[in-house]
C-alpha positions in Angstrom: 23.2 17.8 12.9 19.8 16.2 13.6 17.7 15.4 10.6 14.3 17.2 10.3 12.8 13.7 10.0 14.1 12.8 13.4 13.0 16.1 15.0 9.6 16.4 13.4 8.6 12.8 13.0 10.5 10.7 15.5 8.0 7.9 15.1 9.4 7.1 11.7 12.4 5.4 13.4 10.0 2.8 14.8 8.7 2.2 11.3 12.3 1.7 10.1 12.7 -1.0 12.8 9.3 -2.5 11.9 10.3 -2.8 8.2 14.0 -3.7 8.7 14.9 -6.0 5.8 17.1 -8.0 8.1 14.1 -9.1 10.1 11.7 -9.2 7.1 8.8 -11.7 7.5 9.3 -13.5 4.2 6.1 -15.3 3.2 5.2 -18.0 0.7 2.9 -16.6 -2.0 2.8 -13.1 -0.6 6.7 -12.7 -0.8 6.9 -10.6 2.4 4.8 -9.2 5.2 5.3 -7.3 8.5 7.3 -8.6 11.5 5.3 -10.9 13.7 4.6 -9.9 17.3 6.3 -6.5 16.9 6.1 -4.3 20.0 6.8 -0.5 20.3 5.1 2.7 21.4 4.3 3.5 17.8 3.4 0.2 15.9 2.4 -3.2 17.1 1.6 -6.4 15.2 0.0 -9.8 16.0 1.3 -13.3 15.6 0.9 -13.1 11.8 2.1 -9.5 11.3 -1.2 -7.6 11.1 -1.2 -4.2 12.8 -3.5 -3.8 15.8 -6.4 -1.4 15.7 -7.8 0.3 18.8 -11.5 0.7 19.6 -13.6 3.2 21.5 -12.8 1.8 25.0 -9.2 1.0 24.3 -10.1 -2.5 23.0 -7.3 -3.8 20.7 -8.1 -6.1 17.9 -6.3 -7.7 14.9 -6.9 -10.3 12.2 -4.7 -13.0 13.8 -5.3 -11.9 17.4 -8.3 -10.8 19.3 -11.3 -10.5 16.8 -14.5 -9.0 18.2 -17.7 -10.9 17.5 -18.9 -10.3 14.0 -19.8 -8.7 11.8 -16.5 -6.9 11.4 -15.2 -4.3 8.9 -11.9 -4.2 7.1 -9.7 -1.5 5.7 -7.0 -2.8 3.4 -4.5 -1.5 0.9 -0.8 -0.5 1.1 1.3 1.4 3.6 -1.0 4.4 3.9 -3.9 2.1 4.8 -1.5 0.4 7.2 -0.9 3.8 8.9 2.8 4.6 8.3 3.5 8.0 9.8 0.9 7.7 12.6 2.4 8.1 16.1 0.5 5.1 17.5 -1.9 2.3 16.5 -4.8 4.5 17.7 -4.2 7.0 14.9 -4.5 4.8 11.9 -7.5 4.9 9.6 -8.9 1.6 11.0 -8.7 2.8 14.6 -10.1 6.3 13.9 -13.0 4.8 12.0 -13.7 2.4 14.9 -13.1 4.9 17.7 -14.6 8.1 16.3 -16.1 8.3 12.8 -17.8 4.9 12.2 -18.0 3.2 15.6 -21.1 1.0 15.1 -18.8 -2.0 14.4 -15.1 -3.0 14.8 -12.6 -2.1 12.1 -9.6 -4.4 11.5 -6.4 -3.3 9.8 -5.9 -5.6 6.9 -3.2 -3.6 5.0 0.2 -4.6 3.9 3.2 -2.3 3.4 4.3 -2.0 -0.3 1.5 -4.3 -1.5 0.1 -4.2 -5.0 -3.4 -5.3 -5.7 -2.3 -8.9 -6.3 -0.9 -9.1 -2.8 -3.9 -7.3 -1.3 -6.2 -9.9 -2.8 -3.9 -12.8 -1.8 -3.7 -11.6 1.8 -7.5 -11.7 2.0 -7.6 -15.2 0.4 -5.0 -16.6 2.8 -6.4 -15.1 6.0 -10.2 -14.9 5.4 -10.7 -18.0 7.5 -9.7 -16.1 10.7 -12.6 -13.7 10.4 -16.3 -13.8 11.2 -18.9 -12.3 8.9 -17.7 -9.2 7.1 -20.2 -6.4 6.3 -17.8 -3.7 4.9 -14.5 -3.7 3.1 -12.7 -0.5 2.2 -9.8 -0.9 -0.2 -7.7 2.3 0.3 -5.1 2.1 -2.4 -3.9 3.0 -5.9 -0.5 4.5 -5.7 1.4 1.2 -5.5 -0.1 -0.3 -8.7 1.0 2.8 -10.6 4.5 2.9 -9.2 5.3 -0.8 -9.8 3.5 -0.5 -13.1 6.5 1.5 -14.3 8.9 -1.3 -13.7 10.3 -3.1 -16.8 8.0 -5.3 -18.9 9.9 -8.4 -18.1 9.1 -7.9 -14.4 5.4 -7.6 -15.0 4.5 -11.2 -15.8 0.8 -12.2 -15.6 0.1 -10.6 -12.2 2.0 -7.3 -12.2 5.4 -6.3 -10.8 5.8 -5.9 -7.1 8.1 -4.0 -4.7 11.5 -5.6 -4.3 10.8 -8.0 -7.2 14.4 -7.4 -8.4 15.6 -9.3 -5.3 13.2 -12.1 -6.2 14.4 -12.4 -9.8 18.1 -12.2 -8.7 17.6 -15.0 -6.1 15.6 -17.2 -8.6 18.3 -16.7 -11.3 21.0 -17.8 -8.8 18.9 -20.9 -7.9 18.4 -21.6 -11.6 22.2 -21.4 -12.2 22.9 -23.8 -9.3 20.5 -26.3 -10.7 21.2 -25.9 -14.4 22.7 -29.0 -16.0 25.3 -28.7 -18.7 25.6 -31.2 -21.5 28.5 -32.3 -23.7 28.1 -32.0 -27.4 30.9 -33.7 -29.4 33.2 -33.4 -26.4 32.4 -29.7 -25.8 30.3 -28.2 -23.0 27.3 -26.3 -24.2 26.2 -23.6 -21.8 22.9 -21.9 -22.2 23.1 -18.2 -23.0 22.9 -16.0 -20.0 21.0 -12.7 -20.1 21.3 -9.9 -17.6 18.3 -9.7 -15.2 19.4 -6.5 -13.5 17.0 -3.7 -14.1 18.2 -0.1 -14.4 16.5 3.3 -14.4 16.7 3.2 -18.2 14.4 0.1 -18.2 11.4 2.0 -16.7 8.3 2.0 -18.8 7.8 5.6 -20.1 4.4 5.3 -21.8 2.3 6.7 -18.9 -0.9 5.9 -20.8 0.2 2.2 -20.9 1.1 2.3 -17.2 -2.3 3.7 -16.3 -4.2 1.2 -18.5 -2.2 -1.8 -17.1 -2.6 -0.6 -13.5 -6.3 -0.1 -13.9 -6.8 -3.5 -15.7 -4.9 -5.3 -12.9 -6.8 -3.5 -10.2 -10.2 -4.2 -11.7 -9.4 -7.8 -12.4 -8.6 -8.2 -8.7 -11.7 -6.3 -7.6 -13.8 -8.8 -9.6 -12.3 -11.6 -7.4 -12.8 -9.5 -4.2 -16.5 -9.2 -5.2 -16.8 -13.0 -5.6 -14.9 -14.0 -2.5 -16.6 -11.4 -0.2 -20.1 -12.5 -1.1 -23.2 -10.5 -2.1 -23.9 -9.2 1.4 -20.5 -7.5 1.9 -20.3 -3.9 0.7 -17.0 -3.2 -1.0 -15.6 0.3 -1.7 -12.5 1.2 -3.6 -11.0 4.5 -2.6 -8.2 6.1 -4.5 -5.9 7.4 -1.8 -5.1 11.1 -1.4 -1.5 11.7 -2.3 0.3 15.0 -1.9 1.0 15.7 -5.6 -2.3 14.2 -6.8 -4.2 16.7 -4.6 -2.1 19.6 -5.8 -1.6 20.7 -2.2 0.9 23.4 -1.4 3.5 22.6 1.3 3.2 23.5 4.9 6.5 24.7 6.4 7.0 21.2 8.0 6.2 19.4 4.7 8.6 21.6 2.8 11.5 20.7 5.2 10.7 17.0 5.2 10.3 16.7 1.4 13.4 18.6 0.6 15.4 16.5 3.1 14.0 13.2 1.8 15.0 14.1 -1.7 18.5 15.2 -0.6 19.3 12.0 1.3 17.6 9.5 -1.0 20.1 7.1 -2.5 17.8 6.3 -5.4 17.0 9.8 -6.5 14.5 12.5 -5.9 10.7 11.8 -6.0 10.5 13.8 -9.2 13.2 11.7 -10.8 11.6 8.4 -9.7 7.9 9.0 -9.8 7.3 12.5 -11.2 5.6 11.2 -14.3 2.8 9.4 -12.4 2.4 12.0 -9.7 0.4 14.7 -11.5 -3.2 15.5 -10.9 -3.9 14.6 -14.5 -2.6 11.1 -14.1 -4.7 10.6 -10.9 -7.8 11.9 -12.8 -7.2 9.5 -15.8 -6.6 6.6 -13.4 -9.7 7.4 -11.4 -11.9 7.6 -14.6 -10.7 4.1 -15.7 -11.3 2.7 -12.3 -14.7 4.2 -11.8 -16.1 2.8 -15.0 -14.8 -0.7 -14.2 -16.0 -0.6 -10.6 -19.5 0.2 -11.6 -19.6 -2.9 -13.7 -18.4 -5.0 -10.8 -20.8 -3.6 -8.2 -18.0 -2.0 -6.3 -18.4 1.6 -5.1 -15.6 3.9 -6.2 -14.4 7.2 -4.8 -11.4 9.4 -5.7 -10.7 11.1 -2.4 -8.1 13.4 -3.8 -10.4 16.3 -4.8 -12.4 15.8 -1.7 -9.4 16.0 0.6 -7.9 18.9 -1.4 -11.0 21.0 -0.8 -10.6 20.7 3.0 -6.9 21.4 3.4 -4.8 24.5 3.2 -1.1 25.0 2.7 -0.7 25.6 6.4 -2.1 22.2 7.3 0.7 19.7 8.1 -0.9 16.6 6.6 2.0 14.5 5.2 5.2 13.1 6.7 6.2 12.3 3.2 4.4 12.5 -0.1 2.3 9.4 0.5 1.9 9.0 4.2 0.1 11.2 6.7 0.6 12.8 10.1 -1.9 12.1 12.9 -3.8 15.1 11.8 -3.8 13.8 8.2 -5.1 10.4 9.2 -7.8 12.1 11.3 -9.0 14.3 8.4 -8.9 11.5 5.9 -10.8 9.1 8.3 -13.5 11.7 8.7 -13.8 12.2 4.9 -13.9 8.4 4.4 -16.8 8.1 6.8 -18.7 11.0 5.3 -18.0 10.1 1.6 -18.9 6.4 2.1 -21.8 6.9 4.4 -20.2 4.9 7.2 -21.6 5.0 10.7 
C-alpha cells in the first residue's frame, strides 16, 4: 500500500535523495552540508551545496554560483529556512521573498539542514567572502537549538550539541583507540579505563528550563558575533520559526494523515516521545521571551512568528508536510508574513 507521504508529498523523496547519508557532503568545521551540484525537479544546489533561489524573471542565484550585483539579502537557519517540503526551488522562503513579497533586491538561500546556531554562524564566516555587500539578514530558526539542547550534557561541550554528533563521538573514540599507546608497568600492561560514549534516550536532559536557558544563551552568543561580522549597516532580524505545535494549530485532514503515519513508521519513536516536552506553546513563549530581551541588547530585531502565523491559519489550511516543514502554501503564507512583519519591500 502506498504511503500517504508518497501520495500527498511526493517531493519528499527528492529530499531523501538530497540528504542521503551515503552521499553526505562532510565538511571540515561544519561537520556536514548538502550535496554539491545536486539536480532534480524539486531541489538544486550549487558547487558548494547552497540551494538555488529563483527571482522574478526566473533568474537563479546562489551563494557559490551566480550572485547578482549587490547589495544582496540572506535568509539563513535550518531546514525550514532551506525549504524542505517545497515542491521546487521557487517555493522556498528566499525565492518567494525575491519573486513576490520583497522583490526590491535579490535573496539568497543561506540555510543548512539540521544546523544549530553554531553551524549557522560558521557557515556565514566561511562563505562571506563569496558575497557582495549585504543589507539584510533574516535568521529564521530556533527549533534546532532546542532539540539538540536536550542531548546529554557530555555532548554539549562549549558550543552546543549538534545533529548526528553521536556519529562524530563514536568515530573520534575509534580514532583515539587506534592511536592510544599502552605502557608496561612492572611487566604488566596498563590500559586506560574505557567509558561508554553511546547515548540513550535515558540520557536526555529533562530539565526544560535548563534546555531553554542554554539554547537561548547559545543563540544570543552567536547573534552577538553575527552583529559584529555583518557590520553596522546590515540589518539583522531573528525570527522564531512557526512550528505546528508551537502555534497550537489544529490538523487539516492531510496533516492528520501525514503526522500519524510519520509517528507510526518512525524507528526512533513518535514526535511526542522524542520532542513533546519542548513542543508546547508555553516553551515557545518562554524561549521567545529570553531571546527578545537578549536581541534588544545586541541591536538585532526579534519576532516570534508563531502567534502571527496562528492568527492567519485555520484547521482546514494544509500548511505542514510534517510538524516543522511547510507545504508550498505554508511557505507562501509565511513568506508574506515575514515581509509584512519585518517591513521588507
